[in-house]
C-alpha positions as CSV (number, residue, x, y, z in Angstrom):
1,M,19.3,-37.1,-7.2
2,G,17.8,-34.8,-9.5
3,N,17.1,-33.9,-13.5
4,K,20.3,-33.5,-15.6
5,L,20.8,-31.0,-18.4
6,S,22.8,-33.1,-20.3
7,S,24.2,-29.9,-22.5
8,S,25.8,-28.9,-19.3
9,S,28.4,-31.8,-19.2
10,A,29.0,-31.9,-22.9
11,S,32.3,-33.6,-24.2
12,S,35.2,-31.0,-25.9
13,G,34.3,-32.7,-29.1
14,E,30.0,-31.1,-28.7
15,R,31.5,-27.6,-27.2
16,S,32.1,-26.7,-30.7
17,N,29.4,-27.8,-32.0
18,R,26.9,-26.0,-29.8
19,S,25.6,-22.2,-31.4
20,P,27.1,-19.4,-29.3
21,R,24.7,-17.4,-27.5
22,V,27.3,-14.3,-27.3
23,K,28.3,-12.0,-30.6
24,Q,31.2,-12.8,-31.6
25,I,33.6,-9.8,-33.3
26,S,36.1,-11.4,-35.4
27,D,38.7,-8.3,-34.8
28,G,38.5,-9.6,-30.6
29,P,36.5,-10.6,-28.1
30,V,34.4,-7.7,-26.4
31,L,31.4,-7.4,-23.9
32,V,28.4,-8.1,-26.2
33,S,24.2,-8.6,-26.0
34,R,23.4,-12.0,-25.4
35,V,20.2,-13.4,-26.5
36,T,17.0,-14.9,-24.6
37,L,15.5,-17.9,-25.6
38,D,12.8,-16.5,-27.1
39,G,15.1,-14.5,-29.6
40,S,15.2,-11.9,-28.3
41,R,18.4,-9.4,-27.7
42,L,19.5,-8.1,-24.5
43,S,22.1,-4.9,-25.7
44,G,24.4,-3.5,-22.7
45,S,25.9,-0.2,-23.2
46,R,28.6,0.2,-25.1
47,S,31.8,1.5,-23.9
48,S,35.3,2.1,-25.2
49,H,36.2,-1.4,-25.7
50,E,33.4,-2.4,-27.6
51,T,34.7,0.7,-29.8
52,L,37.9,-0.1,-30.1
53,C,37.1,-3.5,-31.2
54,E,34.2,-3.1,-33.6
55,K,35.2,-4.3,-37.1
56,R,34.2,-1.4,-39.5
57,V,33.9,-1.6,-43.6
58,Y,34.9,0.3,-46.0
59,H,33.7,0.7,-49.6
60,L,35.2,2.3,-52.6
61,P,33.7,5.4,-53.4
62,C,32.4,6.7,-56.8
63,Q,34.0,9.6,-55.6
64,P,37.0,11.3,-53.7
65,P,36.3,11.1,-50.8
66,P,36.0,13.6,-48.3
67,P,39.0,14.8,-45.8
68,P,39.1,12.9,-43.4
69,P,37.6,13.1,-40.2
70,S,39.3,15.3,-37.4
71,P,41.4,13.5,-35.0
72,R,39.5,12.2,-31.8
73,P,42.5,12.7,-28.8
74,Q,40.1,11.0,-26.5
75,L,41.1,7.9,-27.9
76,A,44.8,8.7,-27.7
77,Y,47.4,9.3,-25.1
78,T,48.1,13.0,-25.4
79,P,45.6,13.4,-23.4
80,L,47.4,12.3,-20.5
81,T,49.9,15.0,-21.2
82,L,47.9,17.3,-21.7
83,A,45.8,16.9,-18.5
84,C,48.8,16.8,-17.0
85,S,49.5,20.7,-17.8
86,Q,46.2,21.7,-17.2
87,S,46.0,20.0,-13.7
88,G,47.4,22.9,-12.6
89,D,50.4,21.1,-11.3
90,D,53.7,21.6,-12.8
91,R,55.6,19.1,-11.5
92,L,53.5,16.5,-12.3
93,A,53.4,17.5,-15.9
94,R,57.0,17.7,-16.1
95,A,57.5,14.3,-14.7
96,Y,55.6,12.8,-17.0
97,L,57.2,14.2,-19.8
98,A,60.6,13.5,-18.8
99,F,58.8,9.9,-18.0
100,L,57.6,9.6,-21.8
101,K,61.2,10.8,-22.8
102,S,62.9,7.9,-21.0
103,F,60.2,5.4,-22.1
104,P,58.8,6.4,-25.3
105,E,57.7,3.0,-26.0
106,Y,54.8,3.5,-23.1
107,Q,53.0,5.8,-25.9
108,G,52.6,2.4,-27.8
109,T,49.8,1.6,-25.0
110,W,47.6,4.6,-24.9
111,V,44.6,2.3,-25.5
112,L,44.7,1.7,-21.8
113,D,45.0,5.6,-20.9
114,S,41.0,5.5,-22.9
115,L,40.4,2.6,-21.2
116,R,41.1,4.1,-17.7
117,R,38.7,7.1,-18.9
118,T,35.8,5.6,-19.7
119,D,35.9,1.8,-17.8
120,F,37.8,3.3,-14.6
121,A,37.0,7.1,-14.5
122,R,35.8,6.4,-10.8
123,L,39.4,6.0,-9.6
124,D,39.8,9.9,-10.9
125,R,36.6,11.1,-9.7
126,S,36.9,9.4,-6.4
127,G,40.9,10.4,-5.8
128,E,41.7,7.4,-4.6
129,T,45.7,5.9,-6.2
130,Y,44.6,2.3,-5.9
131,V,48.1,0.5,-5.8
132,D,46.4,-3.2,-4.4
133,Y,45.8,-5.2,-8.1
134,M,47.8,-8.3,-6.4
135,G,44.9,-8.2,-4.1
136,G,42.1,-7.7,-6.6
137,A,41.9,-6.2,-9.8
138,Q,39.8,-2.8,-9.7
139,H,36.4,-3.7,-12.3
140,P,35.2,-2.3,-15.2
141,E,32.4,-0.7,-15.2
142,S,31.0,-1.9,-18.8
143,L,31.5,-5.2,-17.1
144,V,29.1,-4.3,-14.6
145,R,26.6,-2.7,-16.6
146,A,26.2,-5.3,-19.3
147,H,25.6,-8.2,-16.5
148,S,23.6,-6.2,-14.4
149,H,21.0,-5.3,-17.9
150,F,21.4,-9.4,-18.7
151,L,19.9,-9.9,-14.8
152,S,17.8,-7.3,-14.9
153,E,15.8,-8.7,-18.0
154,S,16.5,-12.6,-18.2
155,V,14.9,-15.0,-15.6
156,L,17.5,-17.7,-14.4
157,G,17.4,-20.9,-12.4
158,N,19.3,-23.7,-11.0
159,T,21.0,-25.2,-13.2
160,H,19.5,-28.8,-12.3
161,S,16.8,-28.9,-13.7
162,V,14.9,-28.3,-17.4
163,S,12.9,-25.3,-16.9
164,N,13.5,-23.0,-19.4
165,S,15.2,-20.7,-16.6
166,S,17.5,-23.7,-15.9
167,T,18.4,-24.0,-19.4
168,L,19.6,-20.0,-19.8
169,S,21.9,-20.6,-16.5
170,S,23.0,-24.1,-18.0
171,I,23.7,-22.3,-21.0
172,C,25.7,-19.2,-19.5
173,A,27.2,-22.0,-17.4
174,H,28.7,-24.0,-20.5
175,D,29.3,-20.8,-22.4
176,A,31.7,-20.0,-19.4
177,R,33.4,-23.4,-19.1
178,D,34.3,-22.4,-23.2
179,A,35.3,-19.4,-22.4
180,V,37.8,-20.1,-19.6
181,L,39.3,-23.2,-22.1
182,S,39.8,-20.8,-25.1
183,F,41.7,-17.7,-23.4
184,F,43.9,-20.5,-21.9
185,R,44.7,-21.9,-25.2
186,A,43.5,-25.2,-23.5
187,P,44.3,-28.2,-25.9
188,P,41.2,-31.4,-26.2
189,G,41.2,-33.5,-22.9
190,Y,40.2,-30.3,-20.2
191,T,37.5,-29.3,-18.4
192,V,36.8,-26.5,-16.1
193,I,35.5,-26.9,-12.6
194,F,34.0,-23.8,-10.9
195,T,35.1,-22.8,-7.4
196,A,34.7,-20.2,-5.2
197,N,38.0,-18.7,-5.7
198,A,42.0,-19.9,-6.7
199,T,42.0,-21.4,-3.1
200,G,38.9,-23.4,-3.2
201,A,40.6,-24.7,-6.3
202,L,43.6,-25.9,-4.8
203,K,41.7,-27.7,-1.7
204,L,39.9,-29.8,-4.1
205,V,43.2,-30.9,-5.6
206,G,44.4,-31.5,-1.9
207,E,41.7,-33.2,-0.1
208,S,41.0,-35.5,-3.5
209,Y,44.9,-36.6,-4.6
210,P,44.8,-40.1,-3.7
211,F,48.4,-39.6,-1.3
212,K,50.0,-42.3,0.5
213,Q,53.1,-44.0,2.3
214,G,56.0,-43.6,-0.3
215,S,54.3,-40.6,-1.8
216,S,55.7,-37.0,-1.9
217,Y,54.7,-33.4,-2.0
218,V,57.2,-31.1,-3.5
219,L,56.5,-27.2,-3.5
220,C,58.4,-24.0,-2.7
221,A,59.1,-21.9,-0.5
222,D,58.0,-19.0,-1.7
223,S,54.3,-19.6,-1.9
224,H,50.6,-18.7,-1.0
225,N,49.0,-20.2,2.1
226,S,46.8,-22.0,-0.2
227,V,49.5,-24.3,-1.6
228,H,51.2,-24.4,2.0
229,G,47.9,-26.1,3.1
230,I,48.2,-29.1,0.9
231,R,50.7,-30.6,3.0
232,E,48.1,-31.1,5.4
233,F,46.1,-33.5,4.0
234,A,49.4,-35.0,2.0
235,S,50.8,-35.8,5.8
236,R,47.3,-36.9,7.2
237,R,47.8,-40.3,4.6
238,G,51.2,-41.1,5.0
239,A,52.8,-38.6,2.4
240,E,56.0,-36.7,3.1
241,V,56.6,-33.5,2.2
242,H,59.8,-31.5,0.9
243,Y,60.3,-27.6,0.3
244,I,62.2,-26.1,-2.8
245,P,63.7,-23.0,-0.9
246,S,63.6,-19.5,-1.6
247,T,66.3,-17.5,-2.5
248,P,66.7,-13.9,-0.8
249,T,64.9,-12.2,-3.2
250,G,62.0,-14.9,-3.7
251,G,61.6,-17.9,-6.3
252,F,63.9,-20.7,-6.2
253,V,67.2,-21.9,-8.4
254,L,66.1,-23.7,-10.9
255,S,68.7,-26.5,-10.8
256,T,68.5,-26.5,-6.6
257,A,64.4,-27.5,-7.5
258,K,65.2,-30.2,-10.3
259,D,67.6,-31.8,-7.6
260,I,65.1,-31.9,-5.1
261,L,62.5,-33.3,-7.4
262,E,64.6,-35.9,-8.8
263,Q,65.7,-36.8,-5.3
264,Q,62.3,-37.4,-4.5
265,H,60.5,-38.8,-7.3
266,P,57.4,-41.2,-7.3
267,K,58.6,-44.3,-5.9
268,H,57.3,-48.3,-6.1
269,S,53.6,-46.3,-8.3
270,S,53.1,-44.0,-5.2
271,P,51.4,-41.1,-6.7
272,S,53.4,-37.6,-6.0
273,L,52.3,-34.1,-6.4
274,F,54.2,-31.1,-7.5
275,A,52.8,-27.4,-6.8
276,L,54.3,-24.5,-8.5
277,T,53.5,-20.7,-7.6
278,G,53.6,-18.8,-11.4
279,Q,53.9,-16.3,-9.6
280,S,55.0,-14.7,-6.3
281,N,52.2,-12.3,-4.6
282,I,55.2,-10.8,-2.5
283,S,58.6,-11.6,-4.4
284,N,57.4,-10.3,-7.6
285,T,59.4,-13.5,-9.0
286,K,57.7,-15.4,-12.0
287,N,59.2,-18.8,-11.8
288,P,60.1,-21.1,-15.1
289,L,57.0,-22.8,-16.0
290,E,59.0,-25.5,-18.2
291,I,60.1,-27.1,-14.9
292,L,56.4,-28.3,-14.9
293,A,56.9,-30.6,-17.8
294,H,60.7,-32.1,-16.3
295,A,58.3,-33.2,-12.9
296,S,56.1,-34.7,-15.1
297,A,58.6,-36.4,-16.8
298,L,60.1,-38.0,-13.5
299,G,56.4,-39.0,-12.5
300,Y,55.0,-36.2,-10.6
301,H,51.6,-35.2,-11.2
302,T,51.7,-31.2,-11.3
303,V,49.3,-28.0,-10.4
304,L,50.1,-25.2,-11.1
305,D,48.6,-21.6,-8.7
306,A,48.3,-19.2,-11.6
307,A,46.0,-16.4,-9.3
308,A,48.7,-13.9,-9.5
309,L,50.1,-15.1,-13.0
310,A,47.1,-15.0,-15.0
311,P,45.9,-11.3,-14.4
312,T,49.4,-10.3,-16.6
313,S,50.5,-12.7,-18.2
314,T,49.6,-15.0,-21.5
315,I,49.1,-18.5,-20.2
316,S,48.8,-21.3,-22.6
317,L,47.9,-24.9,-21.3
318,A,49.1,-25.8,-24.8
319,D,52.4,-25.4,-24.4
320,T,52.6,-25.6,-20.4
321,P,50.2,-29.2,-20.0
322,V,50.2,-28.8,-16.6
323,D,47.6,-31.7,-15.0
324,A,45.6,-29.0,-13.4
325,M,45.5,-24.7,-12.8
326,A,43.9,-23.0,-10.3
327,I,42.6,-19.1,-10.9
328,S,40.4,-16.4,-9.4
329,F,38.3,-14.3,-11.8
330,Y,38.4,-11.4,-9.4
331,K,41.8,-10.9,-9.4
332,M,41.8,-11.0,-13.6
333,F,39.1,-8.4,-14.0
334,G,37.7,-7.8,-10.7
335,Y,34.2,-8.7,-11.4
336,P,32.5,-11.0,-10.1
337,T,34.2,-12.2,-6.6
338,G,33.5,-14.7,-5.3
339,V,33.8,-17.4,-8.2
340,G,37.4,-19.5,-9.5
341,A,38.1,-22.5,-11.3
342,L,40.1,-25.5,-11.7
343,V,41.2,-26.0,-15.2
344,V,42.1,-29.1,-15.3
345,K,42.4,-32.8,-17.3
346,E,40.1,-34.8,-17.2
347,S,42.5,-37.5,-17.3
348,F,43.9,-36.1,-13.8
349,L,40.3,-36.2,-12.6
350,E,40.1,-39.9,-12.8
351,L,42.5,-39.8,-10.5
352,L,41.1,-37.9,-7.4
353,E,39.3,-39.8,-4.8
354,R,36.7,-36.9,-3.6
355,P,36.3,-37.7,0.5
356,W,32.1,-36.7,0.3
357,F,29.6,-36.4,-1.7
358,A,26.5,-33.1,-2.0
359,G,23.8,-32.2,-3.9
360,G,24.6,-31.7,-7.7
361,N,27.5,-34.4,-8.2
362,V,25.7,-37.6,-7.8
363,D,23.5,-39.7,-9.8
364,V,22.1,-42.3,-7.1
365,V,22.7,-42.5,-2.9
366,Q,21.3,-45.4,-1.7
367,V,19.4,-44.6,1.7
368,P,19.9,-46.2,3.8
369,G,22.6,-47.5,3.3
370,T,26.5,-46.9,1.6
371,L,26.0,-46.8,-2.0
372,V,26.7,-43.8,-4.5
373,T,26.8,-43.3,-7.7
374,R,28.4,-39.9,-8.8
375,S,27.1,-38.1,-11.7
376,A,29.2,-39.5,-15.3
377,S,29.8,-35.7,-15.8
378,L,33.1,-35.3,-14.3
379,H,33.1,-31.7,-13.4
380,E,29.9,-31.8,-11.9
381,R,31.1,-34.8,-9.7
382,F,33.7,-31.6,-7.9
383,E,31.2,-28.7,-7.6
384,D,29.5,-29.4,-4.5
385,G,26.0,-28.1,-4.2
386,T,24.4,-25.5,-7.1
387,I,27.3,-23.2,-9.0
388,N,27.0,-20.0,-8.7
389,Y,25.3,-19.5,-12.0
390,L,23.9,-16.1,-11.8
391,S,27.6,-14.9,-11.9
392,L,29.1,-16.8,-15.0
393,S,28.1,-14.8,-17.6
394,A,30.1,-11.9,-16.4
395,V,33.3,-14.3,-16.4
396,T,32.5,-14.8,-19.9
397,D,32.4,-11.6,-21.3
398,G,35.3,-10.3,-18.3
399,L,38.0,-13.2,-20.2
400,R,36.3,-11.5,-23.6
401,F,37.5,-7.9,-22.0
402,L,40.6,-8.7,-20.5
403,S,41.8,-10.9,-24.1
404,V,41.5,-7.3,-26.0
405,Y,43.9,-5.4,-23.3
406,L,46.3,-8.1,-22.2
407,P,48.9,-7.9,-25.1
408,F,49.3,-4.2,-23.7
409,L,49.6,-4.5,-20.5
410,P,53.2,-5.9,-20.2
411,L,54.8,-3.3,-21.7
412,R,52.8,-0.6,-19.8
413,L,53.8,-2.0,-16.7
414,S,57.6,-3.1,-17.8
415,C,57.6,1.0,-18.2
416,L,56.2,1.6,-15.0
417,M,57.6,-0.8,-12.9
418,H,60.9,0.3,-14.2
419,F,60.5,3.8,-13.6
420,L,59.1,3.3,-10.1
421,T,61.3,1.1,-8.7
422,S,64.4,3.2,-10.1
423,T,63.0,6.6,-8.5
424,L,62.3,4.9,-4.9
425,M,65.6,3.3,-4.8
426,Q,67.5,7.0,-5.7
427,M,65.1,8.8,-3.0
428,R,67.1,9.8,0.5
429,H,66.5,11.1,3.6
430,D,66.8,15.5,4.2
431,T,69.4,15.1,6.9
432,T,70.9,12.2,6.4
433,G,71.4,11.5,3.3
434,T,70.4,7.9,4.1
435,P,68.0,5.7,1.9
436,V,64.3,6.2,2.6
437,V,63.0,3.0,1.3
438,K,64.8,-0.5,0.7
439,I,63.2,-2.4,-2.0
440,L,62.9,-6.4,-1.4
441,S,61.4,-8.3,-4.0
442,G,63.2,-8.8,-7.1
443,L,63.4,-6.0,-9.6
444,P,62.8,-6.2,-13.2
445,S,65.8,-7.2,-15.5
446,K,64.0,-7.2,-18.7
447,R,62.9,-4.2,-20.2
448,L,60.2,-4.2,-22.6
449,K,60.3,-2.7,-26.0
450,Y,57.3,-3.9,-28.1
451,V,53.4,-4.8,-27.5
452,G,52.7,-8.5,-27.2
453,E,56.3,-8.9,-25.5
454,Q,56.0,-11.2,-22.2
455,S,58.1,-9.8,-19.0
456,D,60.0,-11.9,-16.7
457,S,58.7,-10.7,-13.3
458,G,55.2,-9.0,-11.9
459,S,54.1,-5.6,-11.1
460,T,54.8,-6.1,-7.7
461,V,57.6,-4.3,-5.7
462,S,57.7,-5.3,-1.6
463,L,59.9,-3.0,0.1
464,I,59.7,-1.2,4.0
465,F,60.6,2.6,4.6
466,L,63.5,3.3,6.4
467,S,64.2,5.8,9.3
468,P,67.3,8.1,8.8
469,S,69.3,5.9,11.2
470,G,68.3,3.0,8.8
471,D,65.8,1.4,11.6
472,M,62.5,0.2,9.7
473,I,59.8,2.3,10.2
474,P,56.5,0.5,11.4
475,N,54.4,-0.9,8.4
476,S,51.1,0.5,10.1
477,F,52.4,3.8,10.1
478,V,53.3,3.5,6.4
479,E,49.8,2.2,6.1
480,H,48.4,5.2,8.5
481,V,50.3,7.6,6.3
482,A,49.1,5.7,2.4
483,V,45.6,6.3,4.1
484,S,46.0,10.0,4.7
485,H,47.2,10.4,1.2
486,N,44.4,8.1,-0.6
487,I,46.7,5.3,-1.3
488,S,45.1,1.8,-1.4
489,L,47.9,-0.6,-0.9
490,R,48.8,-3.3,1.4
491,S,51.2,-4.8,4.6
492,G,51.7,-7.4,6.0
493,C,53.4,-11.0,5.3
494,M,50.2,-11.8,2.0
495,C,49.7,-14.8,3.2
496,N,52.9,-16.0,2.0
497,P,55.5,-16.5,5.0
498,G,57.9,-18.6,3.3
499,G,58.4,-15.5,0.4
500,A,58.0,-13.0,3.7
501,A,60.4,-14.6,5.7
502,A,62.9,-15.3,2.5
503,L,62.7,-11.5,2.1
504,L,62.9,-10.1,5.4
505,G,65.8,-12.6,6.0
506,I,64.3,-14.3,9.3
507,Q,64.3,-18.3,8.1
508,D,66.3,-18.8,11.1
509,Q,63.6,-17.3,13.4
510,M,60.7,-19.1,11.3
511,A,62.7,-22.6,12.1
512,L,62.3,-21.6,15.7
513,L,58.9,-21.5,15.8
514,Y,56.9,-23.6,18.6
515,P,53.3,-24.7,18.6
516,G,50.6,-22.3,19.3
517,V,53.0,-18.8,18.7
518,T,50.7,-16.2,17.4
519,L,51.7,-13.3,15.4
520,K,52.4,-11.3,17.9
521,D,54.5,-13.7,19.9
522,F,56.8,-14.3,16.8
523,E,57.3,-10.2,16.1
524,R,58.4,-10.0,19.8
525,V,61.2,-12.3,19.1
526,V,62.5,-10.4,15.8
527,G,61.8,-7.0,17.5
528,R,59.5,-5.4,15.3
529,E,56.7,-5.6,12.7
530,L,56.7,-8.9,10.5
531,G,55.6,-8.0,6.8
532,V,56.7,-5.6,3.8
533,V,54.6,-2.7,2.0
534,R,53.6,-3.7,-1.4
535,I,52.5,-2.2,-4.4
536,S,51.0,-3.4,-6.9
537,L,50.1,-2.2,-10.4
538,G,47.5,-3.6,-13.0
539,L,45.6,-2.9,-15.9
540,A,43.6,0.1,-14.7
541,T,47.2,1.4,-13.5
542,T,48.5,5.0,-15.1
543,F,51.7,7.1,-15.0
544,H,49.7,9.3,-12.3
545,D,49.4,6.5,-9.7
546,V,52.7,5.9,-9.9
547,W,53.6,9.6,-9.7
548,K,51.2,9.7,-6.5
549,V,52.7,6.6,-5.2
550,I,56.4,8.2,-5.5
551,D,55.1,11.8,-3.9
552,F,53.6,10.1,-0.9
553,A,57.0,8.3,-0.2
554,S,57.9,11.3,-0.3
555,T,57.2,12.5,2.3
556,F,59.3,10.2,4.8
557,A,62.0,11.6,3.4
558,N,61.4,14.6,5.1
559,H,61.8,15.6,8.7
560,Q,59.9,18.1,9.6
561,I,57.0,16.3,7.4
562,R,57.3,13.2,8.6
563,Q,57.6,14.0,12.3
564,K,54.2,16.0,12.2
565,L,52.1,12.9,10.7
566,W,54.3,10.2,13.3
567,D,52.8,12.9,16.1
568,V,49.5,12.2,14.6
569,W,49.8,8.5,14.5
570,T,50.7,8.5,18.1
571,D,48.3,10.9,19.2
572,V,50.6,12.8,21.3
573,P,51.8,16.4,21.4
574,V,55.4,15.5,21.7
575,G,56.7,13.3,18.9
576,Q,58.9,10.4,19.1
577,A,61.2,11.1,16.6
578,V,61.1,8.6,14.0
């Protein structure tokens, strides 16, 4: 038991009446100053996105206006061209000019080059090429500075009180909930439950959903383990689990998915759940969100894993009214880590049955005894203990930050993905003329032309490297070479065993697994390392990053260079041919 701040459980109608605690710029959201309880302003340092989004007001002059100021080249795409030409690397300069000739629409995303030079300059200073955005986005430096300044000037306290410090924390939590609902265009009737990550949000649904005999849990084979894990709760309560099979390049066939949903649709009022992965973290597939409405019409409750989808795609819950959606903020804008959310219909929450209670989500507990009265606030019933109140102001600012740049991102990534995949597929070994890589994930089909368009696929490339004879080069060796080239990528199955099995063509071997089997056991059966090499692009990715990845991949095409790298990796005087 404990005192609660009534405003923390405000209804959706009350949200719109609360005076904002974050300064608004009418042309768009930005990182901004906050207001303390005594009205003083805590101004953070200005960043490039603040400058770009600031509204300027001009007045008609009494005299002829002075000549226009000189262009500010630091905010245009041209400096990257100049930087390439001045870098001393003629190959890079020529490659970039050729790229712009093939993808002139890329120049429309110059604002992201400006962002790279301000909020992500550390990438260039460090020399690290970061291409693991599916694992986690890079944090904008201005977001960290603004949050650090706010924390250094504010006194925050546990939200389960009515003190001044607790009130300020509750205001930050309230603002963050409103920002999440606004970002995903949620209509009235939705609320936000803060969790540690998307995994925690999905677990909340799984452990609380009222599965029983006759229920069904339907999911896609190409899904994250956090989605697969819900089957444990379903099976223990007597529900049946049904998989929608993956295609060889991930995702699913829409007609097959509809058939399975219709065959297993809820019967005899048994609650059934359909979980959809919005975008695969390994196969690059974007699944059609309209299947959620089809499942809902059949009587299913629906949950969307949007962890991989939200960082680069626009999601409207008004257009896709899913019952629950799981997200992780660090995947969207890099900071803070340790905070995710379940964006959920309040009507759906009413159906869920928490298996336990804790501090913060109850009103009265009988001790000794068995009586428990849950909190009157729906979201508080599902937030166990104290929420991460110190980080929530950064969530609000991060969403405002991302909303400024998200319209430009699909176009930029479309250009870079088409260039990267086509170049990699053309790469050949110098001794045999055979391919250097085999791309296993789905290739981008739709080439975007304009800012604001949405892509039909993600920005992830999953591949394996091949020897001149066509055999797979160990992923661990590829990662070793990547580290030596200061490239941050990832290898493995990406916590998506169904998607990995489909891409690698090992579904039959997967079916033969036995209790207690280990990854090493599985690899012995298959005869090689399992997994793929994953390259994923994101908000701060530039042509230069992609060019470095291509240059790194080309080292495997050269026999002498590859052999020297192999010798270093195996630490033997005479290398094994590869």
